[in-house]
Every structure is written in structure tokens, then in C-alpha cells.
VOLOLO-575696 format. One line per field, with one value per residue (C-alpha): chain; x, y, z negated. Coordinates in steps of 0.25 Angstrom, whole numbers. Layout:
// residues N
chain <- A | ...
east <- X | ...
north <- Y | ...
up <- Z | ...
***
This chain:
// residues 349
chain <- A | A | A | A | A | A | A | A | A | A | A | A | A | A | A | A | A | A | A | A | A | A | A | A | A | A | A | A | A | A | A | A | A | A | A | A | A | A | A | A | A | A | A | A | A | A | A | A | A | A | A | A | A | A | A | A | A | A | A | A | A | A | A | A | A | A | A | A | A | A | A | A | A | A | A | A | A | A | A | A | A | A | A | A | A | A | A | A | A | A | A | A | A | A | A | A | A | A | A | A | A | A | A | A | A | A | A | A | A | A | A | A | A | A | A | A | A | A | A | A | A | A | A | A | A | A | A | A | A | A | A | A | A | A | A | A | A | A | A | A | A | A | A | A | A | A | A | A | A | A | A | A | A | A | A | A | A | A | A | A | A | A | A | A | A | A | A | A | A | A | A | A | A | A | A | A | A | A | A | A | A | A | A | A | A | A | A | A | A | A | A | A | A | A | A | A | A | A | A | A | A | A | A | A | A | A | A | A | A | A | A | A | A | A | A | A | A | A | A | A | A | A | A | A | A | A | A | A | A | A | A | A | A | A | A | A | A | A | A | A | A | A | A | A | A | A | A | A | A | A | A | A | A | A | A | A | A | A | A | A | A | A | A | A | A | A | A | A | A | A | A | A | A | A | A | A | A | A | A | A | A | A | A | A | A | A | A | A | A | A | A | A | A | A | A | A | A | A | A | A | A | A | A | A | A | A | A | A | A | A | A | A | A | A | A | A | A | A | A | A | A | A | A | A | A | A | A | A | A | A | A | A | A | A | A | A | A | A | A | A | A | A | A | A | A | A | A | A | A
east <- 0 | 12 | 16 | 2 | 1 | -7 | -10 | -11 | -24 | -26 | -22 | -23 | -38 | -40 | -43 | -58 | -58 | -49 | -59 | -71 | -66 | -62 | -75 | -83 | -98 | -100 | -106 | -93 | -86 | -91 | -90 | -76 | -73 | -81 | -71 | -59 | -62 | -66 | -53 | -43 | -48 | -45 | -33 | -28 | -33 | -27 | -12 | -15 | -16 | -22 | -27 | -35 | -40 | -49 | -38 | -45 | -53 | -63 | -55 | -50 | -39 | -34 | -35 | -46 | -57 | -63 | -68 | -71 | -84 | -82 | -85 | -79 | -66 | -57 | -46 | -34 | -31 | -17 | -8 | 3 | 13 | 20 | 35 | 31 | 23 | 10 | 1 | -11 | -18 | -31 | -44 | -45 | -58 | -66 | -77 | -80 | -84 | -74 | -80 | -76 | -85 | -80 | -75 | -64 | -74 | -82 | -70 | -67 | -80 | -81 | -69 | -71 | -83 | -74 | -65 | -63 | -51 | -46 | -47 | -40 | -45 | -36 | -40 | -35 | -28 | -35 | -20 | -21 | -36 | -31 | -26 | -39 | -40 | -34 | -22 | -31 | -44 | -60 | -69 | -76 | -70 | -57 | -47 | -48 | -63 | -57 | -46 | -59 | -67 | -56 | -54 | -67 | -67 | -53 | -57 | -72 | -66 | -55 | -64 | -75 | -65 | -62 | -74 | -79 | -68 | -56 | -42 | -34 | -37 | -25 | -22 | -16 | -7 | 1 | 3 | 12 | 24 | 20 | 17 | 32 | 37 | 24 | 29 | 43 | 43 | 32 | 22 | 13 | 15 | 11 | -2 | -6 | -1 | -9 | -21 | -20 | -18 | -30 | -38 | -32 | -34 | -49 | -44 | -43 | -30 | -36 | -43 | -29 | -23 | -32 | -28 | -15 | -7 | -2 | 11 | 18 | 23 | 12 | 10 | 3 | 6 | 18 | 25 | 26 | 23 | 33 | 42 | 53 | 50 | 58 | 48 | 56 | 51 | 36 | 38 | 39 | 26 | 20 | 18 | 12 | 0 | -6 | -11 | -7 | -4 | 5 | 9 | 23 | 27 | 41 | 45 | 45 | 55 | 70 | 74 | 64 | 73 | 75 | 59 | 57 | 66 | 59 | 46 | 52 | 57 | 42 | 33 | 21 | 22 | 8 | 8 | 11 | 20 | 16 | 28 | 25 | 32 | 27 | 29 | 17 | 24 | 33 | 28 | 36 | 30 | 37 | 40 | 36 | 51 | 53 | 43 | 47 | 60 | 54 | 44 | 57 | 66 | 54 | 53 | 69 | 63 | 48 | 44 | 36 | 22 | 23 | 25 | 16 | 17 | 10 | 12 | 17 | 6 | -7 | -5 | -14 | -20 | -26 | -36 | -31 | -14 | -13 | 3 | 4 | -5 | -16 | -9 | 4 | -2 | -9 | 6 | 13 | 2 | 4 | 18 | 16 | 8 | 17 | 31 | 23 | 19 | 34 | 41 | 31 | 35 | 50 | 49 | 39 | 26
north <- -1 | 9 | 20 | 28 | 42 | 53 | 67 | 74 | 82 | 98 | 102 | 116 | 122 | 127 | 143 | 140 | 134 | 144 | 154 | 149 | 148 | 163 | 167 | 159 | 155 | 142 | 136 | 140 | 136 | 120 | 119 | 122 | 114 | 101 | 105 | 105 | 93 | 86 | 93 | 88 | 73 | 73 | 80 | 70 | 57 | 63 | 62 | 48 | 50 | 37 | 45 | 58 | 70 | 79 | 91 | 96 | 107 | 108 | 110 | 123 | 119 | 104 | 108 | 115 | 108 | 102 | 114 | 122 | 130 | 127 | 140 | 139 | 143 | 155 | 159 | 161 | 146 | 140 | 147 | 137 | 147 | 141 | 143 | 154 | 162 | 160 | 154 | 146 | 148 | 138 | 141 | 140 | 133 | 141 | 131 | 115 | 105 | 103 | 97 | 97 | 103 | 96 | 81 | 76 | 66 | 78 | 81 | 66 | 62 | 73 | 68 | 55 | 59 | 61 | 49 | 34 | 35 | 36 | 48 | 52 | 64 | 73 | 79 | 86 | 81 | 82 | 89 | 99 | 103 | 101 | 114 | 121 | 121 | 133 | 132 | 139 | 131 | 131 | 135 | 121 | 115 | 107 | 104 | 87 | 89 | 96 | 87 | 74 | 82 | 83 | 68 | 66 | 75 | 70 | 55 | 58 | 65 | 55 | 43 | 51 | 51 | 37 | 31 | 40 | 33 | 39 | 34 | 39 | 50 | 60 | 67 | 81 | 83 | 95 | 101 | 88 | 93 | 107 | 102 | 101 | 116 | 121 | 110 | 105 | 97 | 89 | 87 | 96 | 85 | 73 | 81 | 81 | 65 | 61 | 67 | 62 | 50 | 50 | 52 | 40 | 31 | 31 | 23 | 9 | 4 | 1 | 17 | 22 | 17 | 26 | 38 | 45 | 58 | 69 | 77 | 88 | 102 | 110 | 115 | 129 | 139 | 132 | 131 | 123 | 126 | 115 | 110 | 114 | 103 | 90 | 79 | 69 | 76 | 73 | 60 | 51 | 56 | 58 | 44 | 42 | 44 | 33 | 32 | 25 | 35 | 45 | 58 | 65 | 77 | 74 | 81 | 93 | 88 | 94 | 78 | 68 | 57 | 61 | 61 | 49 | 41 | 48 | 43 | 28 | 28 | 32 | 27 | 17 | 4 | 4 | 17 | 24 | 35 | 46 | 54 | 68 | 67 | 80 | 95 | 104 | 115 | 112 | 119 | 110 | 99 | 85 | 75 | 61 | 56 | 65 | 58 | 47 | 50 | 55 | 42 | 31 | 40 | 36 | 23 | 22 | 25 | 19 | 7 | 9 | 2 | 11 | 25 | 33 | 47 | 61 | 75 | 82 | 88 | 95 | 106 | 116 | 112 | 126 | 129 | 142 | 137 | 141 | 140 | 127 | 124 | 114 | 108 | 109 | 100 | 91 | 91 | 87 | 75 | 67 | 71 | 61 | 51 | 48 | 48 | 40 | 28 | 29 | 27 | 17 | 10 | 11 | 6 | -6 | -4
up <- 0 | -2 | -13 | -15 | -14 | -22 | -20 | -32 | -30 | -26 | -11 | -8 | -5 | 8 | 8 | 12 | -1 | -8 | -3 | -7 | -21 | -21 | -16 | -26 | -16 | -24 | -12 | -1 | -11 | -13 | 2 | 4 | -7 | 1 | 12 | 7 | -1 | 12 | 18 | 8 | 8 | 23 | 24 | 15 | 22 | 34 | 26 | 23 | 8 | 4 | -10 | -7 | -18 | -15 | -17 | -29 | -18 | -28 | -42 | -46 | -50 | -57 | -70 | -73 | -64 | -78 | -82 | -68 | -76 | -89 | -98 | -111 | -104 | -108 | -97 | -105 | -107 | -104 | -95 | -87 | -81 | -67 | -64 | -54 | -63 | -61 | -71 | -73 | -84 | -89 | -97 | -109 | -116 | -127 | -130 | -132 | -127 | -117 | -105 | -90 | -82 | -68 | -67 | -57 | -51 | -45 | -34 | -33 | -29 | -21 | -14 | -11 | -3 | 8 | 8 | 5 | 1 | -13 | -20 | -34 | -42 | -50 | -65 | -76 | -87 | -100 | -105 | -96 | -100 | -115 | -113 | -111 | -126 | -134 | -143 | -153 | -153 | -152 | -162 | -163 | -153 | -158 | -149 | -155 | -149 | -135 | -134 | -136 | -126 | -115 | -117 | -113 | -104 | -95 | -97 | -89 | -79 | -75 | -79 | -67 | -56 | -60 | -58 | -47 | -39 | -39 | -34 | -46 | -57 | -58 | -71 | -68 | -78 | -72 | -89 | -92 | -87 | -92 | -105 | -107 | -103 | -113 | -124 | -121 | -135 | -126 | -138 | -128 | -116 | -128 | -129 | -116 | -114 | -125 | -122 | -108 | -113 | -122 | -110 | -99 | -113 | -108 | -96 | -95 | -87 | -73 | -75 | -79 | -66 | -58 | -66 | -64 | -69 | -62 | -67 | -59 | -66 | -61 | -47 | -42 | -33 | -30 | -42 | -56 | -71 | -76 | -66 | -75 | -85 | -84 | -79 | -90 | -100 | -96 | -88 | -99 | -107 | -94 | -92 | -103 | -99 | -96 | -82 | -69 | -61 | -62 | -51 | -54 | -46 | -40 | -27 | -34 | -44 | -42 | -49 | -45 | -46 | -61 | -62 | -56 | -65 | -78 | -72 | -69 | -83 | -89 | -78 | -85 | -81 | -74 | -69 | -56 | -53 | -41 | -37 | -31 | -18 | -11 | -18 | -17 | -21 | -9 | 3 | 12 | 17 | 13 | 23 | 21 | 22 | 9 | 3 | 7 | 2 | -12 | -14 | -12 | -22 | -31 | -26 | -34 | -47 | -47 | -40 | -28 | -34 | -45 | -35 | -28 | -22 | -25 | -22 | -33 | -37 | -32 | -20 | -26 | -41 | -43 | -32 | -30 | -29 | -12 | -12 | -4 | 8 | 10 | 24 | 16 | 6 | 16 | 22 | 10 | 8 | 20 | 19 | 4 | 9 | 24 | 14 | 4 | 15 | 20 | 6 | 6 | 17 | 13 | -1 | 6 | -2
***
């Protein structure tokens, strides 16, 4: 069957969709979202991608989709600084109980209407949403009650996607590497891993085989928030997450062989790692031969039956990120698919 290859999630939105988002006409926005989803799936099929995504064409961002429409929010939440100086800011929860307003299975069901191929679904990790709760607490809604509610909601989000036929459900965990920048002691990362495992422990072994975790140093407007954090501090703890698949940004790493050595030393025996072989931030489109060579380099550290490939990150995790063109994103995906097939041939798998 060859080495599996999968996209991470987001694809840059068409200009017509971005215009509809800015105009605020609900009917026009819905029509543009539907057209963008159909086009995304059609173009992904044309690349030969064996697993599809909807490109997050209807999500405001990979992180905030569950709270779209939630009224108990203030705008002054946690700030995420990027290396180029720009920031993203999360909202702050002001009251409980905490409930998802949108579930990821709605995106999945829509996408599956357009294809018979396997479709994966990205969801936000509960650790990221834990940042919505303010440090000084909420009167009448203690943090422990919030965490209990969050765990229930995150489980329901994942389970809904599995029940709706997702090929795999991918938890976006970009805050993992960032946590070591915020707290170099690793205590915050330990808390994140423990929280996510409280959700993952609610699934069976067979279900966890269809659940994955994605890590990267963030990717927004051609910048990152934590690429300067050593992967060696993250990966051993990341692989303590009880998931069946791990998606690890690698193409943009300055020393991928060193990272692969860490991966090989700590990857759980039952898990598969998908290594990033295309860099969404780099405007240059990788050649299939470059992708092939990156896969072969990974295969020197990892057995082929535990190896897969992916893009380093989503191409446009926030809807207003236009730093990468839609055409370049699909060209990079096509190179990943072709290059992975070339490597499979060399490795005889």
C-alpha cells in the first residue's frame, strides 16, 4: 500500500470566500463556503491525495471553531506572540458552564458529501481551550468544574467525528511547543499532556488508533511562535500522549536528523509518526525528489511500517492568513504525494 500520506488541515481560502467573510452577508458567506469546500476536495483529489480534508474553509480558525457564537467571552484573553512581532489573542471566558457551540463533525459530514475517499478531521486539543479560563478565576465557576466540562466537550467532539466516519481525528496541539517557551520548567507542558490524556483515556485502543496529535511551532503569516524551542524538550513528553498517530513538523527544522533520532528513541511501539516533508511557510514548492529524499532520511531512523508523511502545518490556520497562495498549497501537496510514492518505491513498501 506504500507509505501513507495525509494533509494537516487548513488550505488558503479563495478570494471570493474572504470577501464574503468581510461583507458579513450570511447567505452569501454560506454559498461561498460550500463552493470552497467542494473546490478544495476536488483539487485535493486531483493531487492524488489518498486522504482528504475540507481545508477548514468554514472555520474561523483551527483554534476557535468550538466557541463560535459563545456569548460569555471577553476579548482580552491569552496573547500568542509570533517571531515577526505580530500576535494572536484568544478570548477570555467570563462565565460557565462551558459548552461547545459548534462540533467538528458538522464540517466532516459536509465534506463527506463531496467524496467517497477517506476524510480526516482536525479538532482543537482541549489543552488549547484550557487557556480560555482566566488566571484569576470566575465567580461561581471554579477551574475544576471548567476542566470537567472541557473534558466532556472535547470527548464529544472527537467521538462525534469518529462516529461520523472520520478516517482519523487529529488533535491540533501547537501549544505544546509554545508551552516550553512560556514555562521552560516543563510544568505547563506536563499539565497539557495530562489534560489531553484525560480525554484520550475515554477511548478504546481501537478508537485511539484513529486518533492523532499534530505538533508544530505554529505557522501564521509566514512566522512561527516557538521554532526556537528545542524539540528534544517536547517530543519525549509528546509521545506520552495516548494516541495512535503523531504528525510532526520536520521539513523546516534546521537539523532534521537530530530530531529523527529523538523520535526514534521515544515513539511508542504501537504508534505511527507522520513526518513533515513540505514547509507551508516557504514559498518555494518542493520537488517530488526532495520529498523522496526527506522520506528516505526518515526511514534511516524509523521502520517504514511506522512511517508516514504530512505537511509541516496547515497552510492557513487562521482564515485571514493570505501569506500563502491557494495554488502554491496544492502544488506542495501534489509534490508530497508524488515524492512519498517515489520513496515507497525505493523502500519496496
